[in-house]
N, C-alpha and C positions, 0 to 999 in steps of 0.2 A: 504493500500500500504506500509506504514511504517512497519507494522507488518510482511509483506511478506519479506521485505528487511532484517529485523533483523533475521527472521527465516533462510533465505538463508545464511546469514553471519555465524550464529551459526552452520548450517549444514556443511559449508565449514571448519570452525575451528575444528569441531569434526572429520571430515574426514581427515584433515591434521594431527591432533594429532594422530589419529589411525595409519596412514601410517608411521609417524615418530617413533611411539612406536614399530611398527612391524619390523623396520629396524634393521639389524644385526650391531653389533659394535665390533671392535677389539680395546682393550685398550692397548696401547703401554706402558704407565706408568700411574702414578696417575693423570696427567693433559693432556696427549695427546691421542687422539683416532681417529679412522677412521671408517666412516659409509659405508655401502654397503650391498651386499648380500653374505653371506658365502656359498661357493660351497661344502665344505667338510673339514674334518680333518682326519689325520691318527694318531693323538695324539702326533706327533712330529712337525707337521706343520699344518697351517690352510690356506685355499685358500679363498681370498676375492675378489669379483667383485665390484670395487668401483663405485661411482655414475657416474664417467666419463667413465665407461665401460672398464676400465683398470683392468685386473686381477693381483693380487699380492699374492705371497706365503710368508707367515710369518713363521719364525721358533719360536718354543716355547721359546727359549732363548731370543728372541727379543720382546716378548709379555708378558704383565702382566696377562691378562685374556681376554676372549671374550664372547659375548652374542649372542647365535644362537637359533632362534626360541623360545625365552623366557627362554632358559636354559643357565646357566653360566658354563664356563670352565676356570679353573685356571691353571697357569703354575707353576709347582713345581719341585724341584730338585730330581734326582734319581742317583744311581750309576749303570752304565751299563759297564760291562767289566772293572771294576776298574776305570772308568772315570765318573766324575760328569756331568750329562746331564739334560736337562729339558724335561718334558712331560706335556701334557694337561690332566687334570682330570676333568670329569664332576661332578659338585656339585649336590649331591642328597639331603643332609641336611647340614646346616651350622649354627653354634652357639657355645655353650660351647664345644660341640663335633661335629666334621665334618665327613661326609660320602661322598665318591667319587666313581666314576666308570670309567673304561676304557673299551671301546668296545660296548657301548650301541647304538651308533649312526652310521648310514651308512656314509661312507666317499665318497669323490669325486672319481669316478672310474678312473680318469686320474692321481690321486695323488699317490705318493708312499705309500705303506702300511707297517705298522709295524708288523713284525713277532711276534706271541704270544711268550712271554718270561716267563721264570720261575722266580717268585718273591720270594726273601728271605727276608721277612720283619723283621727278628730278628736282622738284621744289619742296623743301621740307621746313618744318618749324621745330624748335627745340623744346617742345612740350612732351610730357610723358605721364604715365600713371603706373601704379603698382599693379601686380597681377597675381593670380592664384594658379597653381598647377592644376592639371586635369585630375579631378577627383578630390580636391581639397583646397583650403585657403592657405596662402603663403605670402611671402614678402618678395617674390621675384620681381625685380624692377624691369619695366619695359618702357621704352621712350621713343621719341621721334614722331614725325607726323607726315601726312601726305597732302597734296593739293588736289582738290577736286573742282571741276568746272561743270556747270549745268544746273538746272532747276529741279524743283520737286513738284509732284502732283499726287493727289489722293485718288485711290480707286479701291474697289472691293474684290480684287482678284488675289489669288494666292501667289506666293513667291515661288511655288513649285515650278520647276522647269526653267526658271530664270538662270542664266549662265553665271556660275560662280566666279568671283574675282579672288585671286590668291596674292598674298603679300608675304614678304620675308624681311626680317630686320635683325641686325646684330647691334644691340645697344652700345653706343659709344663709337660706332663706325659710320655714322651718317643716318639719313632719313630712311624710313621704311620704303621698300620698293615693290612695285607690282610685278608679279610673275605672269607673263603672257605666254600662252601655249598654243597659239593659233597657226602661225606660219613658220617657214624655215628660218626666216630672219629672227622671229621670236625665240626659236630654239637656241640660236647662237647667243642671243642676249641672256637667256636663262643660264646657259653654260658660264657666261662671263660673271653673272651675279653670284652663282654658286661658288665659283673659284675665288671670287672676291670675299664673300662672307664666310665661307668654310675654309679659311686659310690655315696655314701652319699644320697641314696634314697631307703629306706627300702621297700616301697610299690612296686616300680619298680623292685627291686631286687627279691622280692618274685614272681612276675609275670614272670620274666626271668627264674628263677629256675624251675617254673612249666611248662614252654614251652618245648615241646618234639622235635619240628622240627622248624628250622628257614629257611626262604628264604629271598631274597633281600627286599621284601616289609615289612616283619615283623621286620627285623633289622632296616630299615629306620623308621618304626613306633615307635620303642623303642627310637631311637636317637631323633626323633622329640619330643616325649613326655618328654624326659629328658631335652631337650633344652628349652621347654616351661616352665618348672619348675625351671630351673637354668639359668636364663638370667643374 
C-alpha cells in the first residue's frame, strides 16, 4: 500500500513537471515573466493567453524574449525607415556565434502580420540585448542590429508559407548579417560570411570551402559545430 502511494505521488510530480515545462513563457526582463499559452507572433508582437484566460498582446519593445513550444525568440533592435524598432528573432543556434530566423513559425491569424521587408545588413547599429539559450534562461549576450527598409501592413493571413529570413552574428565582430540562399552568387556570399564569422578553425574552414551548396540546415550545422569547439 505504501509503495502504491509513493508511486502515485511520483507519477503526479512527473506529470506536473511535464505540464509546467511545456508551458509557454514571455520574459519581460531578467526577473519578470508571464506563463501561459502563446497564440502566435508576427515578429513585432506576441499574443499570450494567460493562465487566467486573459489574452495579452506584447510588443517586442516591451519583451526581452519568449519561449514557445520549446523554441526561444529574442527581441533585438533593427532600423526600419530610419527608426530604431524591435523585432523577435527565432534562435536557431546560440553560443560564440548566433543564428536566427524570421518567418519560420505560423502566426496567430487574428494578429497583424509583418510585410516581408528588404534587409540591408551592411548597415548596423551598436545596440544589443541579453539572450537565453534554447531550453532555459541565461545571460548570453547578443548584440548588433540590422537595417530594414519598407513599410508595414495589417492582414488576417497566417505567416505559414512565408519565406524564412536567416541571420548570423558573432558579437563583437560587427553587425548581424542576413544569410541569403537563393542564387549562386548568394552561395558564394554565404561561404564568405561563414569563413569570416567561424574563424580560427582550420578544419572547419576547409570543410566550408569544399561545400558547393548551402541551405539553412547546413549553415546551422556549421554554426553548431563551431560553437561546440569554441565555448
